[in-house]
LUMZA-117951 format. One record per residue (C-alpha): x, y, z. Coordinates in steps of 0.25 Angstrom, whole numbers, plus 2048, in hexadecimal, padded with zeros to 3 digits. Example, Ala and Ser with C-alpha at 12.3 -4.5 7.8 and 13.67 -1.06 7.14 Angstrom:
BEGIN
+------+-------+-----+
: east : north :  up :
+------+-------+-----+
:  831 :   7EE : 81F :
:  837 :   7FC : 81D :
+------+-------+-----+
END
This chain:
BEGIN
+------+-------+-----+
: east : north :  up :
+------+-------+-----+
:  800 :   800 : 800 :
:  80B :   809 : 803 :
:  812 :   806 : 7F6 :
:  805 :   80A : 7EF :
:  805 :   817 : 7F7 :
:  813 :   81B : 7F3 :
:  811 :   817 : 7E5 :
:  805 :   821 : 7E4 :
:  80E :   82B : 7EC :
:  818 :   82A : 7E1 :
:  80E :   82D : 7D7 :
:  809 :   839 : 7DE :
:  817 :   83F : 7DF :
:  81A :   83C : 7D1 :
:  80D :   842 : 7CC :
:  80F :   84E : 7D5 :
:  81D :   851 : 7D0 :
:  818 :   850 : 7C2 :
:  80D :   85A : 7C5 :
:  815 :   864 : 7CC :
:  822 :   863 : 7C3 :
:  81B :   863 : 7B6 :
:  81E :   870 : 7AF :
:  812 :   878 : 7AA :
:  811 :   87D : 79C :
:  81B :   888 : 799 :
:  815 :   896 : 796 :
:  81B :   89B : 78A :
:  81B :   8AB : 788 :
:  814 :   8AF : 77B :
:  81D :   8B5 : 770 :
:  81B :   8C4 : 76E :
:  813 :   8C8 : 761 :
:  81F :   8CF : 75B :
:  829 :   8DA : 75D :
:  81E :   8E4 : 75F :
:  810 :   8DF : 763 :
:  805 :   8E1 : 759 :
:  7FD :   8E9 : 763 :
:  808 :   8F3 : 764 :
:  809 :   8F4 : 755 :
:  7FA :   8F6 : 753 :
:  7FA :   900 : 75E :
:  805 :   908 : 758 :
:  7FF :   907 : 74A :
:  7F1 :   90C : 74F :
:  7F7 :   918 : 756 :
:  7FF :   91B : 749 :
:  7F3 :   91A : 741 :
:  7EB :   923 : 74A :
:  7F6 :   92E : 74A :
:  7F7 :   92D : 73B :
:  7E8 :   92F : 739 :
:  7E7 :   93B : 742 :
:  7F3 :   941 : 73B :
:  7EC :   93F : 72D :
:  7DF :   945 : 732 :
:  7E6 :   951 : 738 :
:  7EE :   953 : 72B :
:  7E1 :   951 : 722 :
:  7D9 :   95B : 72B :
:  7E5 :   965 : 72A :
:  7E5 :   965 : 71B :
:  7D6 :   967 : 71B :
:  7D7 :   973 : 724 :
:  7E3 :   978 : 71C :
:  7DA :   978 : 70F :
:  7D0 :   980 : 716 :
:  7DA :   98A : 71B :
:  7D9 :   987 : 729 :
:  7E8 :   989 : 72D :
:  7E6 :   987 : 73C :
:  7DE :   97A : 73B :
:  7E8 :   975 : 731 :
:  7F3 :   978 : 73B :
:  7EB :   971 : 746 :
:  7E9 :   964 : 73F :
:  7F7 :   964 : 73A :
:  7FC :   965 : 749 :
:  7F3 :   959 : 74D :
:  7F9 :   951 : 741 :
:  807 :   955 : 746 :
:  804 :   951 : 754 :
:  803 :   942 : 74F :
:  810 :   943 : 747 :
:  81F :   943 : 74B :
:  827 :   94F : 74C :
:  82D :   952 : 73E :
:  83C :   953 : 73D :
:  843 :   960 : 738 :
:  847 :   959 : 72B :
:  838 :   955 : 728 :
:  833 :   963 : 72C :
:  83E :   969 : 722 :
:  83A :   960 : 717 :
:  82B :   963 : 719 :
:  82D :   972 : 719 :
:  836 :   971 : 70C :
:  82B :   968 : 705 :
:  820 :   973 : 709 :
:  829 :   97E : 704 :
:  82C :   977 : 6F6 :
:  81D :   973 : 6F4 :
:  821 :   969 : 6EA :
:  815 :   960 : 6E6 :
:  81E :   954 : 6E2 :
:  825 :   955 : 6EF :
:  818 :   955 : 6F7 :
:  813 :   949 : 6EF :
:  820 :   941 : 6F2 :
:  81F :   945 : 701 :
:  811 :   940 : 701 :
:  814 :   933 : 6FA :
:  81F :   930 : 704 :
:  816 :   933 : 710 :
:  80C :   929 : 70A :
:  816 :   91E : 707 :
:  81C :   920 : 715 :
:  80F :   91F : 71C :
:  80C :   912 : 714 :
:  819 :   90C : 718 :
:  816 :   90F : 727 :
:  808 :   909 : 725 :
:  80E :   8FD : 71F :
:  818 :   8FB : 72A :
:  80E :   8FC : 735 :
:  805 :   8F1 : 72D :
:  811 :   8E8 : 72C :
:  815 :   8EA : 73A :
:  807 :   8E6 : 73E :
:  807 :   8DA : 735 :
:  814 :   8D5 : 73A :
:  810 :   8D7 : 749 :
:  803 :   8CE : 746 :
:  80C :   8C4 : 73F :
:  816 :   8C4 : 74A :
:  80A :   8C2 : 754 :
:  804 :   8B6 : 74C :
:  812 :   8AF : 74B :
:  814 :   8B1 : 75A :
:  807 :   8AB : 75D :
:  80A :   89F : 754 :
:  817 :   89D : 75B :
:  811 :   89E : 769 :
:  807 :   893 : 764 :
:  812 :   88A : 75F :
:  81A :   88C : 76C :
:  80D :   888 : 774 :
:  80B :   87C : 76B :
:  81A :   877 : 76D :
:  818 :   879 : 77C :
:  80C :   870 : 77C :
:  814 :   866 : 774 :
:  81F :   866 : 77E :
:  816 :   865 : 78A :
:  80F :   859 : 783 :
:  81C :   852 : 781 :
:  820 :   854 : 78F :
:  812 :   84F : 794 :
:  814 :   843 : 78B :
:  822 :   840 : 791 :
:  81D :   841 : 79F :
:  811 :   838 : 79C :
:  81B :   82D : 797 :
:  824 :   82E : 7A3 :
:  817 :   82C : 7AC :
:  813 :   821 : 7A3 :
:  820 :   81A : 7A5 :
:  820 :   81C : 7B4 :
:  811 :   817 : 7B4 :
:  815 :   80A : 7AC :
:  821 :   808 : 7B6 :
:  818 :   809 : 7C2 :
:  80D :   800 : 7BC :
:  818 :   7F6 : 7B8 :
:  81D :   7F6 : 7C6 :
:  80F :   7F4 : 7CB :
:  80C :   7E9 : 7C2 :
:  819 :   7E2 : 7C7 :
:  815 :   7E4 : 7D6 :
:  808 :   7DE : 7D3 :
:  80E :   7D2 : 7CD :
:  816 :   7D0 : 7D9 :
:  80A :   7D1 : 7E2 :
:  80D :   7DF : 7E7 :
:  7FF :   7E4 : 7E5 :
:  7FF :   7F1 : 7ED :
:  80C :   7F5 : 7E7 :
:  809 :   7F1 : 7D9 :
:  7FB :   7F8 : 7DA :
:  801 :   805 : 7DF :
:  80C :   805 : 7D4 :
:  801 :   803 : 7C9 :
:  7F8 :   80D : 7CF :
:  804 :   817 : 7D0 :
:  808 :   813 : 7C1 :
:  7FA :   816 : 7BC :
:  7FA :   824 : 7C3 :
:  808 :   827 : 7BE :
:  803 :   824 : 7B0 :
:  7F7 :   82E : 7B2 :
:  800 :   839 : 7B8 :
:  803 :   840 : 7AA :
:  7F4 :   840 : 7A7 :
:  7F0 :   846 : 7B4 :
:  7FB :   851 : 7B6 :
:  7F3 :   85B : 7AE :
:  7E6 :   856 : 7B3 :
:  7DD :   85C : 7BE :
:  7DC :   84F : 7C4 :
:  7EB :   84E : 7C7 :
:  7EC :   855 : 7D5 :
:  7DF :   84E : 7DA :
:  7E5 :   840 : 7D6 :
:  7F2 :   842 : 7DC :
:  7EC :   847 : 7E8 :
:  7E3 :   83B : 7E9 :
:  7EF :   832 : 7E7 :
:  7F6 :   839 : 7F2 :
:  7EA :   836 : 7FB :
:  7EA :   828 : 7F8 :
:  7F9 :   827 : 7FB :
:  7F7 :   82E : 808 :
:  7EB :   824 : 80B :
:  7F3 :   818 : 808 :
:  7FF :   81C : 810 :
:  7F6 :   820 : 81C :
:  7EE :   813 : 81B :
:  7FB :   80B : 81A :
:  801 :   812 : 827 :
:  7F4 :   810 : 82E :
:  7F3 :   801 : 82A :
:  802 :   7FF : 82F :
:  7FF :   805 : 83C :
:  7F3 :   7FD : 83E :
:  7FA :   7F0 : 83B :
:  805 :   7F4 : 844 :
:  7FB :   7F6 : 84F :
:  7F5 :   7E9 : 84D :
:  802 :   7E2 : 84D :
:  806 :   7E9 : 85A :
+------+-------+-----+
END
């Protein structure tokens, strides 16, 4: 009987060590969406578009007021437009002044064409940046998914290896139990076979909600067997005395 109790106790200790020493799944950090997050790019693009729209509206109104001869209103609208623009350099101011003095139609045409081309390049650059950021975020999400898939595969291989070890231990205990039964050691053989069965089931119980209750029940059974054995030995000793 005591041998049965110690066999069960060994099972409890083995199962408990597996439960508390088994490492949990590693939490991998997510990869960043790219050198600059798409939300930051979108926010900058939105603010730039808002600024450009206000500048364009102020300039358009200034031109309309200028045609009406409203000098003060024209100046006010141009001041609003200037508030949204960077401070011009001395060289740019000199070039603009010289252009105004020359009043050359071809020169104005060339300057307007250059400005429109430059604006298109800026818009294209912003559009490409947004596209690149979205693609970077998409590729990053695919990589994250691949990492999680590989992690699950590794965990599955580890679980399979643990199950094989427990299966080998279970087969060994069952074999010893069968030998003990064949030699007439019924209690010892029965205890070893019960222990082997439980050991074989441990890998399937580790991730189960029933693991702790089962181990607790086994512990109570072991405690009961040991207590009963001690009580019986004392009782037999008193009778002999």
